[in-house]
VEXDREN-2710 file (C-alpha; in Angstrom, 1 decimal):
% VEXDREN-2710
k/r/px/py/pz
1/MET/48.2/73.7/149.3
2/VAL/45.1/74.3/148.2
3/PRO/44.9/78.2/147.2
4/VAL/43.4/81.2/148.7
5/ARG/41.8/83.9/147.3
6/ARG/40.8/86.8/149.2
7/ARG/38.8/89.7/148.4
8/ILE/39.7/93.0/149.1
9/THR/37.6/95.3/150.7
10/THR/36.7/99.4/151.8
11/GLY/36.3/99.2/155.0
12/GLU/33.6/101.4/154.2
13/PRO/29.4/100.4/154.4
14/ALA/27.8/99.6/151.3
15/VAL/25.0/102.1/150.9
16/THR/21.2/100.2/151.5
17/GLU/17.6/100.6/151.2
18/ARG/17.8/100.7/154.6
19/ASP/20.2/104.0/155.6
20/ASN/17.5/106.2/156.5
21/ASP/16.7/103.6/159.1
22/VAL/19.8/103.5/160.0
23/VAL/20.7/104.2/164.5
24/ASP/23.8/104.4/165.5
25/PRO/23.5/103.0/169.9
26/LEU/26.6/103.9/170.5
27/GLY/26.7/107.1/168.9
28/ARG/27.2/109.2/172.2
29/LEU/29.9/107.1/173.8
30/ARG/32.3/107.0/170.4
31/ALA/35.6/108.9/170.9
32/PRO/38.6/109.0/168.3
33/THR/40.3/106.9/170.1
34/ASP/37.8/104.1/169.6
35/PRO/38.5/100.6/168.0
36/ALA/37.1/100.7/164.4
37/CYS/35.0/97.9/165.6
38/ASP/32.2/97.1/167.5
39/VAL/32.3/93.4/167.2
40/PHE/33.8/90.8/166.3
41/LEU/32.8/86.9/165.6
42/THR/34.2/84.2/163.6
43/GLY/33.1/80.8/162.3
44/THR/31.1/79.2/159.9
45/VAL/29.2/80.8/157.3
46/PHE/25.9/78.2/155.0
47/LEU/24.2/78.9/152.5
48/ASP/20.5/78.5/154.4
49/ILE/17.9/77.0/152.4
50/ILE/14.6/77.3/154.3
51/PHE/10.6/75.4/153.8
52/THR/7.8/77.1/155.9
53/GLY/4.4/76.3/155.6
54/LEU/4.8/72.8/156.6
55/ASP/1.3/71.2/158.4
56/SER/3.9/68.4/159.5
57/ALA/7.1/66.8/159.2
58/PRO/8.1/65.0/156.2
59/VAL/6.7/61.8/156.6
60/ARG/9.1/58.5/154.9
61/GLY/8.3/57.5/151.6
62/THR/6.2/60.6/150.7
63/GLU/6.8/63.9/149.2
64/SER/5.9/67.5/150.7
65/TRP/5.0/70.7/149.2
66/ALA/6.1/73.7/151.7
67/ARG/3.9/77.0/150.7
68/GLY/6.9/79.7/151.2
69/MET/10.4/79.0/151.0
70/GLY/13.9/81.5/150.9
71/SER/17.3/81.6/150.5
72/SER/19.8/83.3/152.6
73/PRO/23.3/83.5/154.1
74/GLY/23.1/81.1/157.8
75/GLY/25.6/79.9/160.3
76/VAL/27.3/82.7/161.5
77/ALA/26.1/84.7/159.0
78/ASN/22.7/85.4/161.3
79/MET/24.3/87.4/164.3
80/ALA/26.9/89.3/162.0
81/THR/23.5/90.4/160.2
82/ALA/21.8/90.7/163.2
83/LEU/24.5/93.4/164.9
84/ALA/24.9/95.1/161.4
85/ARG/21.1/95.9/161.2
86/LEU/21.0/97.2/164.8
87/GLY/23.9/99.6/164.0
88/LEU/26.6/98.2/165.2
89/ARG/30.5/97.9/163.0
90/THR/31.1/94.4/162.5
91/SER/34.1/92.0/161.3
92/LEU/33.4/88.7/160.3
93/ALA/36.3/86.4/159.8
94/ALA/34.8/83.3/157.7
95/ALA/35.6/80.8/154.8
96/PHE/33.7/81.6/151.9
97/GLY/33.1/78.7/149.3
98/ASP/34.2/79.2/145.5
99/ASP/30.6/78.8/144.1
100/HIS/27.8/80.7/143.9
101/TYR/26.3/80.2/147.0
102/GLY/29.7/81.8/148.6
103/GLU/29.7/84.6/146.6
104/TYR/25.8/85.1/146.6
105/CYS/26.1/85.3/150.5
106/TRP/29.7/87.4/150.6
107/ASP/27.4/89.7/148.8
108/ALA/24.7/89.6/151.0
109/LEU/27.4/90.5/153.9
110/GLU/29.2/92.6/152.5
111/GLN/27.3/95.1/149.7
112/GLY/24.1/94.2/151.5
113/GLU/24.7/94.9/155.4
114/GLY/27.9/96.5/155.6
115/ILE/29.5/93.7/157.6
116/ASP/33.5/94.2/157.5
117/LEU/35.3/90.6/155.4
118/SER/38.7/91.7/155.2
119/LEU/40.0/88.7/157.6
120/SER/37.6/86.6/155.4
121/ARG/38.3/84.2/152.6
122/THR/37.1/83.1/149.3
123/ILE/38.9/80.1/149.2
124/ALA/39.0/78.0/145.8
125/GLY/37.7/74.7/144.8
126/TRP/35.7/74.2/148.5
127/HIS/32.0/74.2/148.2
128/SER/30.1/76.0/150.7
129/PRO/28.3/74.3/153.2
130/VAL/24.5/74.2/153.1
131/THR/21.6/73.6/155.4
132/VAL/18.2/73.2/154.6
133/SER/15.8/74.1/157.8
134/MET/11.8/73.0/157.3
135/ALA/10.0/75.1/159.8
136/TYR/6.3/73.3/161.2
137/ASP/4.6/73.5/164.4
138/ASP/6.8/76.3/166.4
139/GLU/9.4/74.1/165.5
140/ARG/11.9/72.8/162.8
141/THR/14.5/70.3/161.1
142/MET/17.5/71.2/159.7
143/ILE/19.9/68.5/157.3
144/SER/23.2/70.3/157.1
145/HIS/25.9/69.5/154.2
146/GLY/29.8/70.4/153.9
147/HIS/33.7/69.6/154.8
148/ALA/36.4/71.1/156.9
149/ALA/37.4/73.8/155.0
150/PRO/41.6/74.1/154.1
151/PRO/43.4/75.5/156.0
152/ALA/44.9/78.6/154.6
153/ASP/48.5/79.7/152.9
154/LEU/50.4/81.3/155.5
155/ASP/53.0/82.8/153.1
156/PRO/53.6/86.2/154.0
157/GLY/54.2/87.3/150.3
158/ALA/51.3/84.8/148.7
159/ASP/48.3/86.9/147.0
160/GLY/46.0/87.0/149.9
161/GLY/47.6/85.2/152.5
162/PRO/46.9/86.3/155.7
163/GLY/51.0/85.9/157.0
164/ALA/51.4/86.2/160.6
165/ASP/48.1/86.9/161.4
166/GLY/47.3/82.9/161.2
167/GLY/44.3/81.5/159.0
168/LEU/41.2/80.3/159.1
169/GLY/40.3/76.6/160.6
170/ALA/38.7/73.8/159.8
171/ASP/35.0/74.9/160.9
172/GLY/35.8/78.2/158.5
173/SER/36.4/80.3/161.8
174/LEU/39.5/82.1/163.3
175/GLY/42.2/80.4/165.3
176/ILE/41.0/76.5/165.2
177/ALA/43.2/74.1/163.8
178/PRO/45.8/76.0/162.0
179/PRO/48.3/74.6/160.4
180/VAL/51.0/72.6/161.8
181/GLY/53.8/75.7/163.4
182/ALA/51.7/78.4/162.5
183/PRO/50.7/81.0/164.8
184/LEU/46.9/81.6/166.3
185/ALA/45.4/84.3/164.6
186/CYS/44.7/87.5/166.5
187/PRO/41.2/88.8/166.5
188/PRO/41.0/93.1/165.4
189/HIS/41.1/95.1/168.7
190/SER/37.3/95.8/169.2
191/ARG/35.2/96.9/172.0
192/ALA/33.5/93.1/172.2
193/ALA/33.5/89.7/170.7
194/ILE/30.9/86.6/170.9
195/ALA/32.2/83.0/171.0
196/SER/30.2/79.8/169.9
197/LEU/31.6/77.8/172.8
198/VAL/32.0/73.9/172.1
199/PRO/33.3/71.6/175.2
200/GLY/36.4/70.9/175.1
201/GLN/37.4/73.0/171.9
202/PRO/39.2/76.1/173.3
203/GLU/39.8/78.7/171.3
204/ASP/42.9/81.0/171.6
205/TRP/41.2/83.8/170.1
206/VAL/38.8/84.8/172.7
207/ALA/41.8/84.8/175.3
208/ARG/43.4/87.5/172.7
209/ALA/40.6/88.5/172.3
210/ALA/39.7/89.2/175.8
211/ARG/43.1/90.7/176.7
212/SER/43.3/93.3/174.7
213/GLY/39.7/94.5/176.3
214/ALA/37.4/92.9/174.0
215/ARG/34.1/92.5/176.3
216/VAL/33.4/88.4/175.5
217/PHE/30.2/87.5/174.6
218/ALA/29.4/83.8/174.7
219/ASP/26.7/81.1/173.8
220/VAL/26.7/77.4/173.6
221/GLY/25.2/74.7/171.3
222/TRP/24.2/70.6/172.6
223/ASP/26.6/69.1/174.1
224/ASP/26.7/65.6/172.5
225/THR/28.7/64.0/174.4
226/GLY/25.8/64.6/177.2
227/ARG/28.6/65.4/179.9
228/TRP/27.1/69.2/180.5
229/ASP/31.0/69.8/182.5
230/LEU/31.1/73.4/182.8
231/ALA/35.0/72.2/183.3
232/ALA/34.9/71.6/179.5
233/LEU/34.0/75.5/178.9
234/PRO/37.6/76.6/179.3
235/ASP/37.2/80.1/177.5
236/LEU/34.0/80.7/180.2
237/GLU/36.7/82.0/182.2
238/HIS/37.0/84.6/179.7
239/CYS/33.8/86.0/179.1
240/GLU/31.8/88.9/180.8
241/ALA/28.7/87.2/179.3
242/PHE/27.0/83.6/178.6
243/LEU/23.7/83.0/177.0
244/PRO/22.3/79.8/177.4
245/ASN/18.5/78.5/176.8
246/ALA/16.9/76.9/179.8
247/ALA/17.9/73.5/178.9
248/GLU/20.9/73.9/178.4
249/ALA/21.8/76.0/181.5
250/MET/20.1/73.4/184.0
251/ARG/22.0/70.7/182.8
252/TYR/25.3/72.2/182.7
253/THR/24.1/73.3/186.6
254/ARG/22.7/70.6/187.6
255/THR/19.5/72.2/188.5
256/ASP/16.2/71.7/187.8
257/CYS/14.8/76.1/187.3
258/PRO/16.7/78.0/185.3
259/ARG/16.0/81.2/187.3
260/ALA/18.6/78.8/190.1
261/ALA/20.4/78.2/187.0
262/ALA/21.2/81.3/186.1
263/ARG/22.0/82.2/189.6
264/ALA/24.7/79.6/190.0
265/LEU/26.3/80.8/186.4
266/ALA/26.4/84.0/187.6
267/ASP/29.7/82.8/190.1
268/LYS/31.1/82.2/186.7
269/VAL/30.8/85.5/184.4
270/ARG/29.6/88.9/185.3
271/TYR/26.2/88.3/183.5
272/ALA/24.3/84.8/183.4
273/VAL/21.7/84.9/180.9
274/VAL/18.9/82.3/180.2
275/THR/16.6/82.4/177.6
276/LEU/12.9/80.6/178.7
277/GLY/11.1/79.9/175.6
278/SER/7.6/81.4/175.2
279/GLU/8.1/82.9/179.0
280/GLY/10.7/84.9/177.6
281/ALA/14.8/85.5/179.4
282/TYR/16.2/86.1/183.2
283/ALA/19.2/87.3/183.4
284/VAL/21.5/87.9/187.0
285/ASP/24.2/90.7/187.4
286/GLY/27.0/88.2/189.0
287/ALA/28.9/91.5/190.0
288/THR/26.2/93.1/191.9
289/GLY/23.4/90.8/192.1
290/GLU/20.8/92.5/190.2
291/THR/18.5/90.9/188.5
292/ALA/16.0/91.0/185.6
293/GLU/13.0/89.2/183.6
294/VAL/11.2/90.0/181.1
295/PRO/7.8/88.1/179.0
296/ALA/8.4/87.0/175.7
297/ILE/6.7/89.0/173.3
298/GLN/3.4/87.1/171.5
299/VAL/3.6/87.0/168.0
300/ALA/2.1/84.3/165.3
301/ALA/6.0/82.7/164.5
302/LEU/6.8/81.8/160.6
303/ASP/10.7/81.1/161.6
304/PRO/12.5/80.9/164.2
305/THR/15.4/79.7/162.3
306/GLY/18.5/82.9/164.4
307/ALA/16.1/83.7/166.3
308/GLY/18.9/82.7/169.7
309/ASP/21.5/84.4/167.5
310/VAL/19.2/87.6/167.2
311/PHE/18.4/87.8/170.8
312/VAL/22.6/88.0/171.9
313/ALA/22.4/90.5/169.3
314/GLY/20.6/92.5/170.5
315/PHE/21.7/92.2/174.4
316/VAL/25.2/92.9/173.0
317/THR/23.5/96.1/171.8
318/GLY/22.2/96.9/174.6
319/THR/25.0/96.0/177.2
320/LEU/27.6/97.6/175.1
321/ALA/25.3/101.3/175.1
322/GLY/25.5/100.5/178.9
323/TRP/21.6/100.3/178.8
324/PRO/20.1/99.0/182.2
325/LEU/20.0/95.0/182.5
326/ALA/15.9/95.1/182.5
327/ASP/15.5/97.1/179.0
328/ARG/18.8/94.7/177.3
329/LEU/16.8/92.0/178.3
330/ALA/13.7/94.0/176.5
331/PHE/15.9/95.0/173.6
332/ALA/17.1/91.4/173.3
333/GLY/13.2/90.0/173.3
334/LEU/11.9/92.5/170.9
335/THR/14.0/91.8/168.8
336/ALA/14.5/88.0/168.2
337/ALA/10.2/88.3/168.4
338/LEU/9.9/90.7/165.4
339/SER/12.5/87.8/163.9
340/VAL/10.6/84.8/163.7
341/GLN/7.5/86.2/161.8
342/GLU/9.9/86.5/159.0
343/PHE/11.8/84.1/157.4
344/GLY/15.2/83.2/156.1
345/GLY/17.7/83.2/159.3
346/SER/20.4/85.8/158.9
347/LEU/17.6/87.9/157.3
348/SER/14.9/87.8/159.2
349/ALA/16.7/90.6/161.6
350/PRO/14.5/93.7/162.4
351/THR/16.5/97.3/161.2
352/TRP/15.6/99.9/163.4
353/GLY/13.1/100.6/161.1
354/GLU/11.3/98.7/161.8
355/ILE/11.7/98.3/165.7
356/ALA/10.2/102.0/164.8
357/ALA/7.3/100.6/163.0
358/TRP/6.5/97.5/166.1
359/TRP/6.2/100.2/168.8
360/GLN/3.9/102.9/166.7
361/GLN/1.6/99.5/165.6
362/ALA/1.7/97.8/169.2
363/GLN/0.9/100.9/171.2
364/ARG/-2.2/101.2/168.6
365/CYS/-3.4/97.4/168.9
366/ASP/-6.6/95.8/170.1
367/GLY/-5.8/93.9/173.1
368/GLN/-2.6/96.1/174.2
369/ASP/-1.5/97.5/177.3
370/PRO/-0.6/100.9/176.5
371/ALA/1.4/101.7/179.8
372/ALA/2.2/99.0/180.4
373/LEU/3.6/99.2/176.8
374/ARG/4.9/102.6/177.7
375/ALA/6.6/101.7/181.1
376/ARG/8.3/98.6/179.7
377/TYR/9.7/100.2/176.1
378/ALA/9.9/104.0/176.7
379/PHE/13.6/103.9/176.5
380/LEU/13.0/103.2/173.0
381/GLU/11.9/106.4/171.9
382/ARG/15.4/108.4/172.4
383/LEU/16.5/105.8/170.1
384/LEU/13.8/105.4/167.4
385/PRO/13.7/107.0/163.6
386/VAL/10.5/107.6/162.1
387/PRO/9.3/104.8/160.1
388/ALA/9.5/105.7/156.5
389/ARG/7.7/102.4/155.4
390/PRO/6.2/99.5/157.7
391/TRP/8.7/96.9/157.0
392/ALA/12.2/96.8/155.6
393/LEU/11.9/95.1/151.9
394/ARG/15.0/93.0/151.8
395/ARG/14.4/89.7/153.4
396/ALA/15.5/85.9/151.9
397/VAL/14.6/85.2/148.3
398/PRO/12.7/81.8/147.4
399/THR/16.7/81.6/144.8
400/ILE/19.7/83.2/144.3
401/GLY/21.1/84.1/140.6
402/PHE/18.2/85.4/139.0
403/ARG/19.2/88.0/135.7
404/PRO/18.3/91.5/134.7
405/ALA/15.3/91.2/133.0
406/ARG/15.8/91.8/129.4
407/ALA/14.4/94.5/126.7
408/SER/12.0/92.5/124.5
END
């Protein structure tokens, strides 16, 4: 059995330079008996290395130079960071590599973003998964490498072992392929949980979370089998919201229109939300029949890495806060639009201070319709802080592990 080292966390978010931008979107709803965790999620953390400023895709047999480069935690860290930056108390269960990349990702998430990692593990002798992303022509190409995380030691007496709560699975997430005879992990009590559905791979923790009262939000990836069968997503029955993109939604519903696809998916979940790329997003409330559509905000995109995760985080925030459906869509689209103007996946997610700065700038910008903006985003007025600076300072860095400057 590969030894597992568990880091100890205090449960208190770290103090960061963004503290004066913090907004609690659930502040008016909180009660002493509420769960300590707003959102729980699990998955694989990657070290993302992003190249930007490429004029075209790399050509075989040639060397391409990028004008920009950034490194940041990636994978499930994209969603976790976006949630935390929007003021939600976020808990992440993941495996971290026992290397400099893993240490950097852990510290960036726990110390930099205040994410609870008490259910996460650093696994000795296991290296961090890595993704290299190349952004060009409003698209990206990615190359990834990694190995399945070894299962956690289930001996309750072992130092740092998860004991009866189960362990991290082969993909670094909670409850996937635990050791033979081991109990599946129980997610913490939370307001919400976010699941990434994989065809043919149900996860018991999703049903457990739903039974404990968590509102489950789900996205889905491309179906490599080509079947596109909703029956292969059994965990969908436990979900309150499903957020595929237009291509995924139309394939799963056998429709040729994303709006028709959303209406068909609303028979399966309470909220069916379909992202439409440059056209925005469309949503249907399956319980009331209400629909909403919001156009995309036009921005100069630098790197789309993680934009879909930021959109989901924005929609989750608005839903937990009890906002109207159209406001949730508008907010989700806004946060995603702000994220693509920076590179770095997780560290491109906007803070409330940046959202406030955008709101002030947008109302003064030539070519914008102030009346239309106020009508669409008026709900932000009661939430936004006064920005102390135009944009947040913490972003992806060209490399990691800089040493402190030595005194001359």
